[in-house]
mmCIF file as gemmi writes it, N, C-alpha and C atoms, coordinates in Angstrom:
data_model
loop_
_atom_site.group_PDB
_atom_site.id
_atom_site.type_symbol
_atom_site.label_atom_id
_atom_site.label_alt_id
_atom_site.label_comp_id
_atom_site.label_asym_id
_atom_site.label_entity_id
_atom_site.label_seq_id
_atom_site.pdbx_PDB_ins_code
_atom_site.Cartn_x
_atom_site.Cartn_y
_atom_site.Cartn_z
_atom_site.occupancy
_atom_site.B_iso_or_equiv
_atom_site.pdbx_formal_charge
_atom_site.auth_seq_id
_atom_site.auth_asym_id
_atom_site.pdbx_PDB_model_num
ATOM 1 N N . MET Axp A 1 ? 29.675 40.883 4.874 1 0 ? 1 A 1
ATOM 2 C CA . MET Axp A 1 ? 29.391 39.721 3.933 1 0 ? 1 A 1
ATOM 3 C C . MET Axp A 1 ? 30.543 38.738 4.003 1 0 ? 1 A 1
ATOM 4 N N . ASN Axp A 2 ? 30.249 37.47 4.385 1 0 ? 2 A 1
ATOM 5 C CA . ASN Axp A 2 ? 31.2 36.42 4.396 1 0 ? 2 A 1
ATOM 6 C C . ASN Axp A 2 ? 31.342 35.876 3.031 1 0 ? 2 A 1
ATOM 7 N N . GLN Axp A 3 ? 32.292 34.852 2.991 1 0 ? 3 A 1
ATOM 8 C CA . GLN Axp A 3 ? 32.566 34.234 1.651 1 0 ? 3 A 1
ATOM 9 C C . GLN Axp A 3 ? 31.409 33.576 1.099 1 0 ? 3 A 1
ATOM 10 N N . LYS Axp A 4 ? 30.657 32.908 1.838 1 0 ? 4 A 1
ATOM 11 C CA . LYS Axp A 4 ? 29.456 32.14 1.264 1 0 ? 4 A 1
ATOM 12 C C . LYS Axp A 4 ? 28.46 33.093 0.761 1 0 ? 4 A 1
ATOM 13 N N . GLN Axp A 5 ? 28.246 34.302 1.474 1 0 ? 5 A 1
ATOM 14 C CA . GLN Axp A 5 ? 27.279 35.359 0.941 1 0 ? 5 A 1
ATOM 15 C C . GLN Axp A 5 ? 27.796 35.818 -0.351 1 0 ? 5 A 1
ATOM 16 N N . LEU Axp A 6 ? 29.096 36.059 -0.43 1 0 ? 6 A 1
ATOM 17 C CA . LEU Axp A 6 ? 29.766 36.63 -1.693 1 0 ? 6 A 1
ATOM 18 C C . LEU Axp A 6 ? 29.443 35.683 -2.849 1 0 ? 6 A 1
ATOM 19 N N . ILE Axp A 7 ? 29.707 34.364 -2.703 1 0 ? 7 A 1
ATOM 20 C CA . ILE Axp A 7 ? 29.451 33.438 -3.606 1 0 ? 7 A 1
ATOM 21 C C . ILE Axp A 7 ? 27.989 33.391 -4.134 1 0 ? 7 A 1
ATOM 22 N N . GLU Axp A 8 ? 27.039 33.521 -3.075 1 0 ? 8 A 1
ATOM 23 C CA . GLU Axp A 8 ? 25.642 33.58 -3.409 1 0 ? 8 A 1
ATOM 24 C C . GLU Axp A 8 ? 25.313 34.747 -4.227 1 0 ? 8 A 1
ATOM 25 N N . THR Axp A 9 ? 25.963 35.874 -3.91 1 0 ? 9 A 1
ATOM 26 C CA . THR Axp A 9 ? 25.692 37.183 -4.628 1 0 ? 9 A 1
ATOM 27 C C . THR Axp A 9 ? 26.154 37.059 -6.191 1 0 ? 9 A 1
ATOM 28 N N . LEU Axp A 10 ? 27.378 36.329 -6.412 1 0 ? 10 A 1
ATOM 29 C CA . LEU Axp A 10 ? 27.841 36.034 -7.655 1 0 ? 10 A 1
ATOM 30 C C . LEU Axp A 10 ? 26.864 35.173 -8.463 1 0 ? 10 A 1
ATOM 31 N N . LYS Axp A 11 ? 26.283 34.186 -7.736 1 0 ? 11 A 1
ATOM 32 C CA . LYS Axp A 11 ? 25.293 33.168 -8.389 1 0 ? 11 A 1
ATOM 33 C C . LYS Axp A 11 ? 24.031 34.057 -8.697 1 0 ? 11 A 1
ATOM 34 N N . THR Axp A 12 ? 23.644 35.021 -7.818 1 0 ? 12 A 1
ATOM 35 C CA . THR Axp A 12 ? 22.453 35.853 -8.196 1 0 ? 12 A 1
ATOM 36 C C . THR Axp A 12 ? 22.656 36.652 -9.511 1 0 ? 12 A 1
ATOM 37 N N . LEU Axp A 13 ? 23.923 37.208 -9.494 1 0 ? 13 A 1
ATOM 38 C CA . LEU Axp A 13 ? 24.247 38.033 -10.685 1 0 ? 13 A 1
ATOM 39 C C . LEU Axp A 13 ? 24.16 37.191 -11.946 1 0 ? 13 A 1
ATOM 40 N N . HIS Axp A 14 ? 24.697 36.073 -11.888 1 0 ? 14 A 1
ATOM 41 C CA . HIS Axp A 14 ? 24.653 35.264 -13.074 1 0 ? 14 A 1
ATOM 42 C C . HIS Axp A 14 ? 23.139 34.925 -13.453 1 0 ? 14 A 1
ATOM 43 N N . GLU Axp A 15 ? 22.45 34.61 -12.462 1 0 ? 15 A 1
ATOM 44 C CA . GLU Axp A 15 ? 21.018 34.305 -12.672 1 0 ? 15 A 1
ATOM 45 C C . GLU Axp A 15 ? 20.328 35.451 -13.388 1 0 ? 15 A 1
ATOM 46 N N . GLU Axp A 16 ? 20.466 36.742 -12.783 1 0 ? 16 A 1
ATOM 47 C CA . GLU Axp A 16 ? 19.862 37.826 -13.548 1 0 ? 16 A 1
ATOM 48 C C . GLU Axp A 16 ? 20.32 37.955 -14.926 1 0 ? 16 A 1
ATOM 49 N N . LEU Axp A 17 ? 21.559 37.659 -15.206 1 0 ? 17 A 1
ATOM 50 C CA . LEU Axp A 17 ? 22.078 37.849 -16.514 1 0 ? 17 A 1
ATOM 51 C C . LEU Axp A 17 ? 21.377 36.739 -17.481 1 0 ? 17 A 1
ATOM 52 N N . SER Axp A 18 ? 21.127 35.512 -16.81 1 0 ? 18 A 1
ATOM 53 C CA . SER Axp A 18 ? 20.592 34.543 -17.681 1 0 ? 18 A 1
ATOM 54 C C . SER Axp A 18 ? 19.124 34.728 -18.007 1 0 ? 18 A 1
ATOM 55 N N . GLN Axp A 19 ? 18.442 35.558 -17.241 1 0 ? 19 A 1
ATOM 56 C CA . GLN Axp A 19 ? 16.978 35.845 -17.451 1 0 ? 19 A 1
ATOM 57 C C . GLN Axp A 19 ? 16.692 36.882 -18.54 1 0 ? 19 A 1
ATOM 58 N N . GLY Axp A 20 ? 17.543 37.035 -19.453 1 0 ? 20 A 1
ATOM 59 C CA . GLY Axp A 20 ? 17.179 37.894 -20.615 1 0 ? 20 A 1
ATOM 60 C C . GLY Axp A 20 ? 17.78 39.225 -20.602 1 0 ? 20 A 1
ATOM 61 N N . GLU Axp A 21 ? 18.692 39.569 -19.666 1 0 ? 21 A 1
ATOM 62 C CA . GLU Axp A 21 ? 19.29 40.818 -19.828 1 0 ? 21 A 1
ATOM 63 C C . GLU Axp A 21 ? 20.058 40.82 -21.186 1 0 ? 21 A 1
ATOM 64 N N . GLN Axp A 22 ? 19.908 41.913 -21.822 1 0 ? 22 A 1
ATOM 65 C CA . GLN Axp A 22 ? 20.711 42.091 -23.126 1 0 ? 22 A 1
ATOM 66 C C . GLN Axp A 22 ? 22.066 42.779 -22.802 1 0 ? 22 A 1
ATOM 67 N N . ILE Axp A 23 ? 23.138 41.866 -22.739 1 0 ? 23 A 1
ATOM 68 C CA . ILE Axp A 23 ? 24.476 42.422 -22.409 1 0 ? 23 A 1
ATOM 69 C C . ILE Axp A 23 ? 25.321 42.202 -23.639 1 0 ? 23 A 1
ATOM 70 N N . ASP Axp A 24 ? 26.118 43.154 -24.098 1 0 ? 24 A 1
ATOM 71 C CA . ASP Axp A 24 ? 27.01 43.038 -25.251 1 0 ? 24 A 1
ATOM 72 C C . ASP Axp A 24 ? 28.197 42.007 -24.864 1 0 ? 24 A 1
ATOM 73 N N . PRO Axp A 25 ? 28.595 41.321 -25.953 1 0 ? 25 A 1
ATOM 74 C CA . PRO Axp A 25 ? 29.586 40.321 -25.682 1 0 ? 25 A 1
ATOM 75 C C . PRO Axp A 25 ? 30.916 40.708 -25.053 1 0 ? 25 A 1
ATOM 76 N N . PRO Axp A 26 ? 31.405 42.007 -25.271 1 0 ? 26 A 1
ATOM 77 C CA . PRO Axp A 26 ? 32.694 42.383 -24.44 1 0 ? 26 A 1
ATOM 78 C C . PRO Axp A 26 ? 32.253 42.389 -23.014 1 0 ? 26 A 1
ATOM 79 N N . THR Axp A 27 ? 31.211 42.985 -22.701 1 0 ? 27 A 1
ATOM 80 C CA . THR Axp A 27 ? 30.838 43.139 -21.273 1 0 ? 27 A 1
ATOM 81 C C . THR Axp A 27 ? 30.654 41.652 -20.569 1 0 ? 27 A 1
ATOM 82 N N . LEU Axp A 28 ? 29.94 40.813 -21.316 1 0 ? 28 A 1
ATOM 83 C CA . LEU Axp A 28 ? 29.813 39.376 -20.887 1 0 ? 28 A 1
ATOM 84 C C . LEU Axp A 28 ? 31.136 38.799 -20.686 1 0 ? 28 A 1
ATOM 85 N N . ASP Axp A 29 ? 32.111 39.007 -21.619 1 0 ? 29 A 1
ATOM 86 C CA . ASP Axp A 29 ? 33.497 38.401 -21.409 1 0 ? 29 A 1
ATOM 87 C C . ASP Axp A 29 ? 34.153 38.954 -20.26 1 0 ? 29 A 1
ATOM 88 N N . LEU Axp A 30 ? 33.981 40.359 -20.049 1 0 ? 30 A 1
ATOM 89 C CA . LEU Axp A 30 ? 34.63 40.893 -18.734 1 0 ? 30 A 1
ATOM 90 C C . LEU Axp A 30 ? 34.081 40.333 -17.574 1 0 ? 30 A 1
ATOM 91 N N . LEU Axp A 31 ? 32.736 40.159 -17.537 1 0 ? 31 A 1
ATOM 92 C CA . LEU Axp A 31 ? 32.114 39.589 -16.354 1 0 ? 31 A 1
ATOM 93 C C . LEU Axp A 31 ? 32.62 38.227 -16.081 1 0 ? 31 A 1
ATOM 94 N N . LYS Axp A 32 ? 32.661 37.375 -17.014 1 0 ? 32 A 1
ATOM 95 C CA . LYS Axp A 32 ? 33.135 35.96 -16.871 1 0 ? 32 A 1
ATOM 96 C C . LYS Axp A 32 ? 34.7 35.997 -16.35 1 0 ? 32 A 1
ATOM 97 N N . THR Axp A 33 ? 35.485 36.936 -16.99 1 0 ? 33 A 1
ATOM 98 C CA . THR Axp A 33 ? 36.865 36.907 -16.437 1 0 ? 33 A 1
ATOM 99 C C . THR Axp A 33 ? 36.938 37.279 -15.011 1 0 ? 33 A 1
ATOM 100 N N . VAL Axp A 34 ? 36.233 38.409 -14.721 1 0 ? 34 A 1
ATOM 101 C CA . VAL Axp A 34 ? 36.166 38.834 -13.345 1 0 ? 34 A 1
ATOM 102 C C . VAL Axp A 34 ? 35.715 37.865 -12.339 1 0 ? 34 A 1
ATOM 103 N N . THR Axp A 35 ? 34.62 37.019 -12.758 1 0 ? 35 A 1
ATOM 104 C CA . THR Axp A 35 ? 34.042 36.027 -11.863 1 0 ? 35 A 1
ATOM 105 C C . THR Axp A 35 ? 35.173 34.996 -11.591 1 0 ? 35 A 1
ATOM 106 N N . VAL Axp A 36 ? 35.821 34.525 -12.706 1 0 ? 36 A 1
ATOM 107 C CA . VAL Axp A 36 ? 36.869 33.484 -12.556 1 0 ? 36 A 1
ATOM 108 C C . VAL Axp A 36 ? 37.996 34.008 -11.593 1 0 ? 36 A 1
ATOM 109 N N . ASP Axp A 37 ? 38.383 35.206 -11.824 1 0 ? 37 A 1
ATOM 110 C CA . ASP Axp A 37 ? 39.373 35.822 -10.945 1 0 ? 37 A 1
ATOM 111 C C . ASP Axp A 37 ? 38.977 35.865 -9.397 1 0 ? 37 A 1
ATOM 112 N N . ILE Axp A 38 ? 37.752 36.287 -9.281 1 0 ? 38 A 1
ATOM 113 C CA . ILE Axp A 38 ? 37.187 36.29 -7.822 1 0 ? 38 A 1
ATOM 114 C C . ILE Axp A 38 ? 37.192 34.916 -7.274 1 0 ? 38 A 1
ATOM 115 N N . GLN Axp A 39 ? 36.706 33.852 -7.987 1 0 ? 39 A 1
ATOM 116 C CA . GLN Axp A 39 ? 36.813 32.501 -7.467 1 0 ? 39 A 1
ATOM 117 C C . GLN Axp A 39 ? 38.162 31.987 -7.1 1 0 ? 39 A 1
ATOM 118 N N . ARG Axp A 40 ? 39.092 32.428 -8.021 1 0 ? 40 A 1
ATOM 119 C CA . ARG Axp A 40 ? 40.537 32.073 -7.813 1 0 ? 40 A 1
ATOM 120 C C . ARG Axp A 40 ? 40.998 32.796 -6.557 1 0 ? 40 A 1
ATOM 121 N N . LEU Axp A 41 ? 40.68 34.021 -6.333 1 0 ? 41 A 1
ATOM 122 C CA . LEU Axp A 41 ? 41.156 34.717 -5.093 1 0 ? 41 A 1
ATOM 123 C C . LEU Axp A 41 ? 40.548 34.075 -3.843 1 0 ? 41 A 1
ATOM 124 N N . LEU Axp A 42 ? 39.177 33.625 -3.867 1 0 ? 42 A 1
ATOM 125 C CA . LEU Axp A 42 ? 38.525 33.14 -2.808 1 0 ? 42 A 1
ATOM 126 C C . LEU Axp A 42 ? 39.073 31.796 -2.289 1 0 ? 42 A 1
ATOM 127 N N . GLU Axp A 43 ? 39.687 31.069 -3.332 1 0 ? 43 A 1
ATOM 128 C CA . GLU Axp A 43 ? 40.25 29.737 -3.111 1 0 ? 43 A 1
ATOM 129 C C . GLU Axp A 43 ? 41.558 29.784 -2.443 1 0 ? 43 A 1
ATOM 130 N N . ARG Axp A 44 ? 42.174 30.918 -2.406 1 0 ? 44 A 1
ATOM 131 C CA . ARG Axp A 44 ? 43.524 31.147 -1.759 1 0 ? 44 A 1
ATOM 132 C C . ARG Axp A 44 ? 43.352 31.373 -0.306 1 0 ? 44 A 1
ATOM 133 N N . SER Axp A 45 ? 44.312 30.932 0.497 1 0 ? 45 A 1
ATOM 134 C CA . SER Axp A 45 ? 44.295 31.187 1.922 1 0 ? 45 A 1
ATOM 135 C C . SER Axp A 45 ? 45.302 32.161 2.261 1 0 ? 45 A 1
ATOM 136 N N . GLY Axp A 46 ? 44.961 33.006 3.353 1 0 ? 46 A 1
ATOM 137 C CA . GLY Axp A 46 ? 45.807 34.008 3.839 1 0 ? 46 A 1
ATOM 138 C C . GLY Axp A 46 ? 45.691 35.267 2.942 1 0 ? 46 A 1
ATOM 139 N N . ASN Axp A 47 ? 46.571 36.205 3.056 1 0 ? 47 A 1
ATOM 140 C CA . ASN Axp A 47 ? 46.456 37.481 2.424 1 0 ? 47 A 1
ATOM 141 C C . ASN Axp A 47 ? 46.815 37.32 0.901 1 0 ? 47 A 1
ATOM 142 N N . VAL Axp A 48 ? 45.965 38.177 0.351 1 0 ? 48 A 1
ATOM 143 C CA . VAL Axp A 48 ? 46.122 38.164 -1.19 1 0 ? 48 A 1
ATOM 144 C C . VAL Axp A 48 ? 46.928 39.484 -1.563 1 0 ? 48 A 1
ATOM 145 N N . PRO Axp A 49 ? 48.073 39.274 -2.279 1 0 ? 49 A 1
ATOM 146 C CA . PRO Axp A 49 ? 48.838 40.568 -2.686 1 0 ? 49 A 1
ATOM 147 C C . PRO Axp A 49 ? 48.132 41.561 -3.506 1 0 ? 49 A 1
ATOM 148 N N . ALA Axp A 50 ? 48.256 42.759 -3.415 1 0 ? 50 A 1
ATOM 149 C CA . ALA Axp A 50 ? 47.311 43.759 -4.05 1 0 ? 50 A 1
ATOM 150 C C . ALA Axp A 50 ? 47.473 43.722 -5.501 1 0 ? 50 A 1
ATOM 151 N N . ASN Axp A 51 ? 48.546 43.217 -6.148 1 0 ? 51 A 1
ATOM 152 C CA . ASN Axp A 51 ? 48.884 43.168 -7.548 1 0 ? 51 A 1
ATOM 153 C C . ASN Axp A 51 ? 47.827 42.054 -8.065 1 0 ? 51 A 1
ATOM 154 N N . ASP Axp A 52 ? 47.502 41.179 -7.154 1 0 ? 52 A 1
ATOM 155 C CA . ASP Axp A 52 ? 46.478 40.122 -7.521 1 0 ? 52 A 1
ATOM 156 C C . ASP Axp A 52 ? 45.054 40.533 -7.551 1 0 ? 52 A 1
ATOM 157 N N . THR Axp A 53 ? 44.918 41.467 -6.751 1 0 ? 53 A 1
ATOM 158 C CA . THR Axp A 53 ? 43.383 41.924 -6.535 1 0 ? 53 A 1
ATOM 159 C C . THR Axp A 53 ? 43.079 43.061 -7.442 1 0 ? 53 A 1
ATOM 160 N N . GLU Axp A 54 ? 44.131 43.844 -7.927 1 0 ? 54 A 1
ATOM 161 C CA . GLU Axp A 54 ? 43.922 45.095 -8.813 1 0 ? 54 A 1
ATOM 162 C C . GLU Axp A 54 ? 43.099 44.8 -10.117 1 0 ? 54 A 1
ATOM 163 N N . PRO Axp A 55 ? 43.43 43.716 -10.875 1 0 ? 55 A 1
ATOM 164 C CA . PRO Axp A 55 ? 42.621 43.397 -12.077 1 0 ? 55 A 1
ATOM 165 C C . PRO Axp A 55 ? 41.113 43.161 -11.714 1 0 ? 55 A 1
ATOM 166 N N . VAL Axp A 56 ? 40.913 42.558 -10.566 1 0 ? 56 A 1
ATOM 167 C CA . VAL Axp A 56 ? 39.409 42.225 -10.105 1 0 ? 56 A 1
ATOM 168 C C . VAL Axp A 56 ? 38.732 43.424 -9.72 1 0 ? 56 A 1
ATOM 169 N N . VAL Axp A 57 ? 39.396 44.291 -8.879 1 0 ? 57 A 1
ATOM 170 C CA . VAL Axp A 57 ? 38.888 45.619 -8.55 1 0 ? 57 A 1
ATOM 171 C C . VAL Axp A 57 ? 38.515 46.449 -9.853 1 0 ? 57 A 1
ATOM 172 N N . ASN Axp A 58 ? 39.544 46.656 -10.726 1 0 ? 58 A 1
ATOM 173 C CA . ASN Axp A 58 ? 39.31 47.407 -11.864 1 0 ? 58 A 1
ATOM 174 C C . ASN Axp A 58 ? 38.337 46.735 -12.805 1 0 ? 58 A 1
ATOM 175 N N . GLY Axp A 59 ? 38.246 45.508 -12.887 1 0 ? 59 A 1
ATOM 176 C CA . GLY Axp A 59 ? 37.159 44.927 -13.688 1 0 ? 59 A 1
ATOM 177 C C . GLY Axp A 59 ? 35.775 45.217 -13.111 1 0 ? 59 A 1
ATOM 178 N N . LEU Axp A 60 ? 35.55 45.107 -11.873 1 0 ? 60 A 1
ATOM 179 C CA . LEU Axp A 60 ? 34.345 45.322 -11.175 1 0 ? 60 A 1
ATOM 180 C C . LEU Axp A 60 ? 33.981 46.747 -11.318 1 0 ? 60 A 1
ATOM 181 N N . GLN Axp A 61 ? 34.923 47.669 -11.294 1 0 ? 61 A 1
ATOM 182 C CA . GLN Axp A 61 ? 34.647 49.042 -11.425 1 0 ? 61 A 1
ATOM 183 C C . GLN Axp A 61 ? 34.138 49.322 -12.944 1 0 ? 61 A 1
ATOM 184 N N . GLU Axp A 62 ? 34.744 48.651 -13.82 1 0 ? 62 A 1
ATOM 185 C CA . GLU Axp A 62 ? 34.473 48.986 -15.294 1 0 ? 62 A 1
ATOM 186 C C . GLU Axp A 62 ? 32.914 48.356 -15.461 1 0 ? 62 A 1
ATOM 187 N N . LEU Axp A 63 ? 32.686 47.159 -14.893 1 0 ? 63 A 1
ATOM 188 C CA . LEU Axp A 63 ? 31.38 46.522 -14.993 1 0 ? 63 A 1
ATOM 189 C C . LEU Axp A 63 ? 30.305 47.523 -14.394 1 0 ? 63 A 1
ATOM 190 N N . LEU Axp A 64 ? 30.602 48.069 -13.187 1 0 ? 64 A 1
ATOM 191 C CA . LEU Axp A 64 ? 29.625 48.984 -12.496 1 0 ? 64 A 1
ATOM 192 C C . LEU Axp A 64 ? 29.313 50.1 -13.476 1 0 ? 64 A 1
ATOM 193 N N . LEU Axp A 65 ? 30.342 50.773 -13.983 1 0 ? 65 A 1
ATOM 194 C CA . LEU Axp A 65 ? 30.091 51.756 -14.929 1 0 ? 65 A 1
ATOM 195 C C . LEU Axp A 65 ? 29.297 51.514 -16.195 1 0 ? 65 A 1
ATOM 196 N N . ARG Axp A 66 ? 29.383 50.329 -16.688 1 0 ? 66 A 1
ATOM 197 C CA . ARG Axp A 66 ? 28.714 49.873 -17.909 1 0 ? 66 A 1
ATOM 198 C C . ARG Axp A 66 ? 27.197 49.644 -17.432 1 0 ? 66 A 1
ATOM 199 N N . PHE Axp A 67 ? 27.01 49.009 -16.217 1 0 ? 67 A 1
ATOM 200 C CA . PHE Axp A 67 ? 25.619 48.67 -15.814 1 0 ? 67 A 1
ATOM 201 C C . PHE Axp A 67 ? 24.823 49.698 -15.176 1 0 ? 67 A 1
ATOM 202 N N . GLU Axp A 68 ? 25.437 50.716 -14.642 1 0 ? 68 A 1
ATOM 203 C CA . GLU Axp A 68 ? 24.753 51.718 -13.901 1 0 ? 68 A 1
ATOM 204 C C . GLU Axp A 68 ? 23.395 52.263 -14.527 1 0 ? 68 A 1
ATOM 205 N N . GLY Axp A 69 ? 23.561 52.671 -15.759 1 0 ? 69 A 1
ATOM 206 C CA . GLY Axp A 69 ? 22.379 53.348 -16.324 1 0 ? 69 A 1
ATOM 207 C C . GLY Axp A 69 ? 21.368 52.416 -16.893 1 0 ? 69 A 1
ATOM 208 N N . LYS Axp A 70 ? 21.777 51.415 -17.472 1 0 ? 70 A 1
ATOM 209 C CA . LYS Axp A 70 ? 20.922 50.523 -18.285 1 0 ? 70 A 1
ATOM 210 C C . LYS Axp A 70 ? 20.448 49.318 -17.407 1 0 ? 70 A 1
ATOM 211 N N . HIS Axp A 71 ? 21.199 48.956 -16.463 1 0 ? 71 A 1
ATOM 212 C CA . HIS Axp A 71 ? 20.94 47.65 -15.642 1 0 ? 71 A 1
ATOM 213 C C . HIS Axp A 71 ? 21.15 48.009 -14.156 1 0 ? 71 A 1
ATOM 214 N N . PRO Axp A 72 ? 20.314 48.764 -13.6 1 0 ? 72 A 1
ATOM 215 C CA . PRO Axp A 72 ? 20.502 49.149 -12.195 1 0 ? 72 A 1
ATOM 216 C C . PRO Axp A 72 ? 20.587 47.995 -11.267 1 0 ? 72 A 1
ATOM 217 N N . ARG Axp A 73 ? 19.784 46.889 -11.383 1 0 ? 73 A 1
ATOM 218 C CA . ARG Axp A 73 ? 19.825 45.823 -10.575 1 0 ? 73 A 1
ATOM 219 C C . ARG Axp A 73 ? 21.166 45.1 -10.615 1 0 ? 73 A 1
ATOM 220 N N . LEU Axp A 74 ? 21.722 44.9 -11.833 1 0 ? 74 A 1
ATOM 221 C CA . LEU Axp A 74 ? 23.1 44.341 -11.999 1 0 ? 74 A 1
ATOM 222 C C . LEU Axp A 74 ? 24.131 45.214 -11.421 1 0 ? 74 A 1
ATOM 223 N N . ALA Axp A 75 ? 23.986 46.527 -11.362 1 0 ? 75 A 1
ATOM 224 C CA . ALA Axp A 75 ? 24.987 47.549 -10.798 1 0 ? 75 A 1
ATOM 225 C C . ALA Axp A 75 ? 24.889 47.209 -9.302 1 0 ? 75 A 1
ATOM 226 N N . THR Axp A 76 ? 23.704 47.1 -8.772 1 0 ? 76 A 1
ATOM 227 C CA . THR Axp A 76 ? 23.557 46.882 -7.254 1 0 ? 76 A 1
ATOM 228 C C . THR Axp A 76 ? 24.414 45.581 -6.947 1 0 ? 76 A 1
ATOM 229 N N . LEU Axp A 77 ? 24.133 44.525 -7.611 1 0 ? 77 A 1
ATOM 230 C CA . LEU Axp A 77 ? 24.809 43.354 -7.284 1 0 ? 77 A 1
ATOM 231 C C . LEU Axp A 77 ? 26.275 43.39 -7.412 1 0 ? 77 A 1
ATOM 232 N N . ILE Axp A 78 ? 26.705 44.197 -8.422 1 0 ? 78 A 1
ATOM 233 C CA . ILE Axp A 78 ? 28.2 44.359 -8.543 1 0 ? 78 A 1
ATOM 234 C C . ILE Axp A 78 ? 28.803 45.051 -7.339 1 0 ? 78 A 1
ATOM 235 N N . GLU Axp A 79 ? 28.015 46.026 -6.938 1 0 ? 79 A 1
ATOM 236 C CA . GLU Axp A 79 ? 28.46 46.811 -5.703 1 0 ? 79 A 1
ATOM 237 C C . GLU Axp A 79 ? 28.451 45.882 -4.475 1 0 ? 79 A 1
ATOM 238 N N . GLN Axp A 80 ? 27.449 45.061 -4.315 1 0 ? 80 A 1
ATOM 239 C CA . GLN Axp A 80 ? 27.569 43.992 -3.29 1 0 ? 80 A 1
ATOM 240 C C . GLN Axp A 80 ? 28.767 43.102 -3.39 1 0 ? 80 A 1
ATOM 241 N N . VAL Axp A 81 ? 29.096 42.788 -4.523 1 0 ? 81 A 1
ATOM 242 C CA . VAL Axp A 81 ? 30.313 41.871 -4.727 1 0 ? 81 A 1
ATOM 243 C C . VAL Axp A 81 ? 31.597 42.693 -4.324 1 0 ? 81 A 1
ATOM 244 N N . THR Axp A 82 ? 31.688 43.844 -4.748 1 0 ? 82 A 1
ATOM 245 C CA . THR Axp A 82 ? 32.889 44.824 -4.376 1 0 ? 82 A 1
ATOM 246 C C . THR Axp A 82 ? 32.807 44.887 -2.838 1 0 ? 82 A 1
ATOM 247 N N . ASP Axp A 83 ? 31.743 45.204 -2.181 1 0 ? 83 A 1
ATOM 248 C CA . ASP Axp A 83 ? 31.81 45.265 -0.827 1 0 ? 83 A 1
ATOM 249 C C . ASP Axp A 83 ? 32.068 43.99 -0.086 1 0 ? 83 A 1
ATOM 250 N N . GLY Axp A 84 ? 31.607 42.911 -0.581 1 0 ? 84 A 1
ATOM 251 C CA . GLY Axp A 84 ? 31.997 41.653 -0.107 1 0 ? 84 A 1
ATOM 252 C C . GLY Axp A 84 ? 33.466 41.365 -0.189 1 0 ? 84 A 1
ATOM 253 N N . LEU Axp A 85 ? 34.023 41.582 -1.194 1 0 ? 85 A 1
ATOM 254 C CA . LEU Axp A 85 ? 35.561 41.449 -1.38 1 0 ? 85 A 1
ATOM 255 C C . LEU Axp A 85 ? 36.185 42.297 -0.439 1 0 ? 85 A 1
ATOM 256 N N . ALA Axp A 86 ? 35.79 43.546 -0.198 1 0 ? 86 A 1
ATOM 257 C CA . ALA Axp A 86 ? 36.409 44.48 0.725 1 0 ? 86 A 1
ATOM 258 C C . ALA Axp A 86 ? 36.411 43.97 2.22 1 0 ? 86 A 1
ATOM 259 N N . ASN Axp A 87 ? 35.199 43.387 2.394 1 0 ? 87 A 1
ATOM 260 C CA . ASN Axp A 87 ? 34.986 42.787 3.841 1 0 ? 87 A 1
ATOM 261 C C . ASN Axp A 87 ? 35.812 41.625 4.143 1 0 ? 87 A 1
ATOM 262 N N . LEU Axp A 88 ? 36.222 40.912 3.087 1 0 ? 88 A 1
ATOM 263 C CA . LEU Axp A 88 ? 37.044 39.736 3.134 1 0 ? 88 A 1
ATOM 264 C C . LEU Axp A 88 ? 38.541 40.123 3.024 1 0 ? 88 A 1
ATOM 265 N N . GLY Axp A 89 ? 38.826 41.449 2.977 1 0 ? 89 A 1
ATOM 266 C CA . GLY Axp A 89 ? 40.108 41.933 2.906 1 0 ? 89 A 1
ATOM 267 C C . GLY Axp A 89 ? 40.823 41.72 1.455 1 0 ? 89 A 1
ATOM 268 N N . ILE Axp A 90 ? 40.027 41.514 0.515 1 0 ? 90 A 1
ATOM 269 C CA . ILE Axp A 90 ? 40.467 41.333 -1.033 1 0 ? 90 A 1
ATOM 270 C C . ILE Axp A 90 ? 40.307 42.609 -1.773 1 0 ? 90 A 1
């Protein structure tokens, strides 16, 4: 997955959420934070230090755990984002 595909996957994730998925406010806040952090990382050029990526990875893992049972489509999108970041070396 390249950077453009990753951005498209993030857009799809937000579209899915806006189409009526009932998500609790803390989870929605976490998703917003992780998305902003991902966009910030993507804007950087070169290698990103591990201490900058750790909060993003941890946030994605927490979101994945929250969505796995009740929102499998969202969980799949989050897995794709995680894979995309890994492919980009983030």
